[in-house]
N, C-alpha and C positions, 0 to 999 in steps of 0.2 A: 504493499499498500503506500502512496507517495504521502511524505510526512510535510503536512502544510503548517507555514507560520502564519497565522491571521492576527489581523490588529483590527482595531475601531480608531483610525485617526485623532476623534477629538481627547481619545485617552493616552495616546502616545504612541509608538511603531515598536518600542522597547527593544532596539537596535542599536548597534554603537553609530550609525549615520541614517538618516531618513532615506528610505529607499524610492521614495516617489520620482525625484529627477532622474536617478538612474534606471528606473523602466519604462517612464517615457523617455526615452532616448537612442538613437541621437535627434537633438531638437535643431532647426534652422535657426541660425542666430538674426534677431534683427536689430542690425546695423543702423541705428535712425539717427540721421542728423538733421538738427533744427537750428532757427535763429530767434534770439530773444528780440524783444522789441526794441530794446537797445543796438541792436546789429551785433549781439556777441553770437557766435558760433561756438555750437554744443553738438556733439555726437557721444553716443552710448550704446552699449550691446544689449540687448534684451532675449532673452533663452526661451520666455516665453511670447514665441512668436507664429504665425505661420498665414499661408493664402487660405483664404475664406471663402472667395468666390470667383469665378473666373469672367463674367461678361454682366455688369462692368468687374472688372478685378479688382477686389477688397484683399486688403492685407490688416493684419491686427497685431498689435504687440500691447502685454501686460505690465503693467509697473507696480512693484511693491512700494509703495508711497507716492506721494504727490513731485516726483524728481522734475529735475529743470528740462527733461522732455518733455515730458508731460506737460509742464506749465506753458511751455513754447507753445506747443501745437493749441493747447487750450486760448492763448493769447492771439494768433496768427491764424490757424487753423490750416498750416500745411506742416509737412514733414518728408524728406528723403529716404528709403533705405538702400542700403547699400550691400552689396554680397560679400562676406566674408570669406576671402581665400587664404590657402596657406601662406603665401607671401606677407599678406597683410594680417595674419593672426597675432604677432608680437604687439602691432600696432592699436588691434581691437583690444587686446587686453591691457595695454596700458589707457585705452580710451575709457575704460570700466572703474579709474581712480574717482574716488568720492573728494571733488576739488567745489571751489567755492562758484557759485553762478556766475561771477564774472571773469571767470578762468576760460580761453580758448581752447577747447579740446583738440580740435585739429592742431594747433601748434605745440598743445602739449604732447601729444601721440606723432609729431614729425610727419603730420600726413597733407598733402597737396590738395586742396581744394581745387574744383572747377564749378563754375557757374552752372546752376540748374537753367532751363528753357523756360519753365512755365510756372516756377515757385520761387520764392527766394531763398530757401536753404541750399545751400551750395550740397553738390555731391562729392564722393571721394573720387579723386581723378584717375588712382591705380584699381578701382573695382571695377571689374569686367561687365556689373551688371549694377544699375540703380533704376530706382521707381520713384519718380515723383508723385507723392501723394497730397491731396486735399483731404481733411475730417470729415467723416459722416456721420460718426457717433463716436462719442465719449462718454463710458458706461463706468460709474463704481459698482464695482462687483459686491456680491451679499451672498451671505449665509443662506441654509437651509429655513433658517427660523426669520429671514428677511434682515438681518442685522447688519447693516453697511460695515464694509471692509475697506482698510486703506490701499486698497488694491483697484488701480485705473486702467480699463479696458479701452486705448485708441484703436479705433477702426479708420482708415481711409482708402479713399479710390485712387489707383494709380491713375494718371491722367497722362502721363510721360514715362516712355519706358528706353532705358539707354542698354544697350547688347555691343559689346564690342565684338566686331565681325569674325574674329578669329575664333570665338566659341560656336559660331556656326557653320556645319557642316553639309551642303546641297540642303539649304535652305531649312535644316534642323539645329535647335539648340544642343549640343552635347554636354551633357551636365559635369561630365569627367574634367572635361579641358579647363573647366575654370577650378578645380581644384576645391571645391568649397568646403567651410569647414562650418561643423555641428557640434553643440555643446553635449556633453557627456554627463555623468552622475559623478559624485565624490566632487571635491573639493577643484579639483585640475585637469578633468578628463576633457578631451574632445577627440574628433573623428573627422577623418574625410573619406573621400571614395577614390578607390580606382578603376581602372579597367575591367581588372580579373574580379570585382566583386559582383559586375555587372551580368544580371540574366534577362533573358525576355519572356513575356506571358503575355497571350492576348487575351482579352476580356471574350467570353463567349456569347454566340448568336452576332 
């Protein structure tokens, strides 16, 4: 018989480390660039992130606490998602530092910024993919009892998408070429993908 570890999250997991982030993993990283009303540039990574809808393309990220990224999106209605790649992993990690709102995190992480076309926040020049987004919903998350959490879900519509043509082969975007980085479990685990890990499977019908 299988030996199961069962727990109720409300009363604790009983393990050395919370397993939730390690189970729901690897997770794509929402590397979100914003701009404050005073013009200060901000960029920060969020591992609670994903694509939510195809048409229109909606993406969302969730922040534990009312951080600078959320405050800037709430004030301006705009943000840019930048793809984290293996060559940019260290810069992404540097941008996760908790610093004062007046700190330019592009400069802090040594990132070159590129102007966006349709929104004010810049994109990461060396990232092969960027989504220029406009806010559609800002939602405060709640418990099953309806108690408000200090957790904020930001959903934006991608109104402009940049793709480095080197990522395109015969008109198709090739995921592995970008070496995308995803967040794993534990305090320091990250993953990328290789061609050896790829397999094909068609939907029935």
